[in-house]
C-alpha angles and dihedrals in degrees: 000000000000111000091214090058090048089053091049092052094043092059094055127103111275095257091046091048090053093050095042090051091051091049092048090051090050092052095046092047095043094045104028093180094048117138108231118203143151107245127166086001094298137093110264126187123204132190118198089346094306126111112258104167146350131203115207130179125206132176097279105010148039121224128206113194121195120199127210086034103136093122097047119106119250117234107203113236094012118039109030139173118250127220086272108065095219093064131073127181132206113208115209122193132187113282093013119132108239123201099217092173089058091048090050089051091050091048091049092050094047097044100044093088097047 
């Protein structure tokens, strides 16, 4: 685990810290050889030198972006396509129930070809 990423997560609001820790665990379990680094001020995860996922905190939400996600289903209001079609983002808000198993499945599907 990258200490800079740990520091990033530790400074988040308690609910964001809990979600970011769960997302980090998902990435590291789903992609055991992932490179974890703090880039552009956010935790980035790479597989074989290619972006696989990013965790990003904002004032009232936490975002989890998955790369290489063109084939993944969009879930309106939760898991949405970005301007770039190969990226999808889950938006997590305080008090929201988050299906981490589903996100792990999506990450596994998206990262298997990189």
